[in-house]
C-alpha positions in Angstrom: -21.7 3.3 14.8 -20.1 4.8 11.7 -16.4 5.7 11.8 -15.5 9.4 11.6 -13.4 10.8 8.7 -10.5 11.2 11.1 -10.7 7.6 12.3 -10.9 6.4 8.7 -7.9 8.5 7.6 -5.9 7.2 10.6 -6.7 3.6 9.6 -5.8 4.3 6.0 -2.5 5.9 7.1 -1.7 2.8 9.1 -2.3 0.6 6.0 0.0 2.8 4.0 2.7 2.6 6.6 2.4 -1.2 6.7 2.7 -1.4 2.9 5.7 1.0 3.0 7.5 -1.1 5.6 6.8 -4.3 3.7 8.2 -2.8 0.5 11.2 -1.5 2.4 11.9 -4.9 3.9 11.9 -6.5 0.4 14.3 -3.8 -0.9 11.7 -1.9 -2.9 13.1 1.2 -4.6 11.9 4.8 -4.7 9.1 4.1 -2.3 6.6 7.0 -1.9 3.4 7.5 0.0 1.1 10.2 -1.5 -1.8 11.5 0.5 -4.6 11.8 -2.1 -7.7 11.9 0.2 -8.5 15.5 -0.7 -8.4 14.9 -4.5 -9.6 11.3 -4.9 -12.8 9.4 -4.0 -11.0 6.1 -4.8 -8.5 6.0 -2.0 -6.9 8.0 0.8 -3.2 7.1 0.0 -1.3 6.0 -3.0 1.9 3.9 -2.4 4.4 3.8 -5.3 7.5 1.6 -5.5 9.9 0.1 -8.1 11.3 -3.4 -8.3 14.5 -4.4 -10.1 12.8 -7.1 -12.3 9.4 -8.8 -12.7 10.2 -11.4 -10.0 11.2 -8.7 -7.6 7.9 -6.8 -8.3 6.0 -10.0 -7.6 7.9 -10.5 -4.3 7.1 -6.9 -3.3 3.4 -7.5 -4.0 3.3 -10.7 -2.1 5.1 -9.1 0.9 2.6 -6.2 1.0 -0.4 -8.6 0.8 1.1 -10.8 3.5 1.8 -8.0 5.9 -1.6 -6.4 5.4 -3.2 -9.9 6.0 -1.2 -10.3 9.2 -2.6 -6.9 10.3 -6.1 -8.2 9.6 -6.5 -6.2 6.3 -7.2 -7.8 3.0 -8.2 -11.4 2.3 -11.9 -11.7 3.2 -11.8 -8.1 4.4 -10.6 -6.6 1.0 -13.0 -3.7 1.2 -10.9 -2.1 4.0 -7.8 -2.3 1.9 -9.4 -0.1 -0.8 -8.4 3.0 1.2 -4.8 2.5 -0.1 -3.8 2.1 -3.7 -0.4 0.7 -4.6 1.5 0.9 -7.9 4.5 -1.5 -8.2 6.5 -1.4 -11.3 9.8 -2.6 -12.7 12.6 0.1 -12.8 13.2 1.2 -16.3 16.6 1.8 -17.9 19.8 1.4 -15.9 
């Protein structure tokens, strides 16, 4: 049976929250979740965060991947993780 749009959005929101928590746990900066499901066919949510340096950005990415995998998202099930896009970048200036 095919999932309804509401169920799909609920699952996408859960993934975005897992990513947010993982970024928060690793001290990601300026973390934002944007709901883009009405304007994009690529994803339902866009998660944005900054890291202090390249190593921090890599640690953020690893943490998000690990937490999603623990929740059964990603890895061999990568298609389900496509409902959430993430943009991790190094903080400029300062």
